[in-house]
Phi, psi and omega in degrees: 000127175298148183239158173226197185237152173250141189252139185267254186265359177178181186290345182257008184271190192286151187237148171228157182289147180208153188290142181280124177239014183268312190306110185302331182295336178303321186282353177292334173268003179109179184285135182286071185304319180296322176293320177298309181307314179297318180294321181291332183272326183258317189212074186299329166247107185232148186282128183248133166285157173239072186289161174294127198218132174055029178091358177261147181282169191283155176242176188286342184101159184205164178274129177263124182254112189241348180270150182300308181303325184280324175301327181288321185302301179302318182295331192263342186259080175287345174293338184242323180244109194269145176260349183264322193305310178225025177070201194232012175258150176303318181291137173292127176290164176298132186305328178294336184268352193294312181301324174299315180295322183290350175284344178279136175310320181294343176244046173231167176246151170307141012264348179312305181309314188289330180285322174291323178293328178294323186287322185283324185299342178293338177278344186257042184288151183304319183293316174303312177300310182302326183291338178282352186287332176288321173295323183288326182290317187283336173291308183303319179297316188292319182293312183301309183298314181301318189289324192252023185301323184261001175082005191253206182292141179223136166276110192296322187294302185290328180280331194226293206285330179298305180298326176304305184291322183289321186286328179297319180289316178298320171309308181308312191278338179081040177275126187295143183305331178296336185260001181296330182292333177299308184302323179295312176305314178297321183294324184292325181299312192277325189271320189261022183289346168276349192269119177298342174285341183265143179299134179291156174269118187238147170279178178315328185267357183075023170270150179295137174233168181283115177303346179264014179283155180305320175301326181278342174260358180314310187289331176295319188287318171302317182289332179291321181289325180298308184304317182297323182295313173302325182288327177294332174271335176221080186288150182225190174264068180216169188294309185298329176294319180292316178292325177296336186257006186267184187270005176306126168304163173300319184287334179283335181286311177309310187290327181286335171300309178306308176308310178294316178309312189269308185283321180299320175289304190291344180290310179285324174304328176279314200286323189296311177291332182287330174294305183304311173312310182295322171295320178288325171289342172238072196288339177294311183291311175317313181293318176304317183287310178307327179276357184063036176267358173221150179293145175296323183293321177295316182298330183285317180289322176289327177295327177291327184288322186280338175221083180294138175294321182257135182270330197204154159217152184244149168234173175236127174299122180276341172207173178298140180200165182250140174216113169074026175091009181247150171269115182256123180272148170305129180100350178289144180277134181233107178250128179261138186253098184305310187293334183280315181302318180294347180245015178287120179300343182288333185248321185244102182305135173048063183304331188263358167274131174279117180236091186293354180249021180297121175212143343301169179216070183288047178294156180245038184290332173262019179074201175196184185063205186298337190258010176316143187304114180299330184261015180307322180286321169307319178292311173308313175305309178300319179292313176303321175293313184304304181307328183287316180291325176305311175305315182290319186287330194237339189081323180177166184224143178230151175296136173257354180174171177297141172287150166261130191251157174283131178284097186196140169257018170241318177252130179282056189273152177240123185269332184203134183219095183279127179223165176224151178291149170231161173271125169302142178292164182282144185293151179306137177290000000 
């Protein structure tokens, strides 16, 4: 097992071996549950090194937080664990980029975060979201019908879920059909930069650069301003029309467009095939869902628990504090691991068993505290509709080969998922 270090009371104290949960390549084989279990049991807050990897320079290291209670504590305590100080990705941003990155709501602390969230939340009314359910259902039905027309093997990601997530988001935002490919390209650039199968984002000298840097996002931001100007002239029932007419400054609107384009797309893009993979690996639970023996609502949350779209988020300690028996110094990076928290035996009985009727189910797949996912309701709606339409279109799904996963310690992505239709088993006598 690859090892990193556990830090005691400070950077110069004794070290002991601990499983490495930083290396993005680990996640190409799935969530490293064995490593997380060791950390939860032996060192729920453990020091991880950041060696040079995949062409990226070494970092200073961070605290990995793996138990559910500690993860929730960090996410809820913005006064101790800051989203603004060093932003929310494990790797440190270029200091010159920090003022730019901090324009995004994701990388702000209260009270600034609350002001921006209140402005933006006006666009995400329950009525507006629910109106999109009809469109989402029609889209899921059309994509699934076309994919399974001949009854053979299908790569669900390429044939269905990538388009399903992207097109739903562009409908919500009000993006013209001809521009939708731009959003896909921008998302790939930002999300897949750790994956060696994807083309690297390079500067003029051929060195890897942060795809979230101002230079790399200039095209997206220019488009956001053009779209907002169009929506002011031709408002419609979509999120960008509301944002364009709001009190958001230009820079804030650009950053929120970035957040929606990337997070809004990739949440469902990762969760939908992840949920189908879990169902295919647990055919008895799949049959329970297909026979209406469990609620779609509880099933969606259980599938989100076992396959969270986001693997980790980073905070930075604002002051010296204690967490999980460790002394955290002001300025230390603190990284919460959602996938580990969702499998904490202290909270979830038999956590590796898929139970689509599990309740209560306090998973943290959408975060917690002030930064809890603003689009969680929209994501759940899309997933509920999608699984319902899979049931109607296919009767059931079985794996036709192993999935291919994204190389990333941030997004729990699936690049390919070969499946075939299967007949549900008969209900027990």
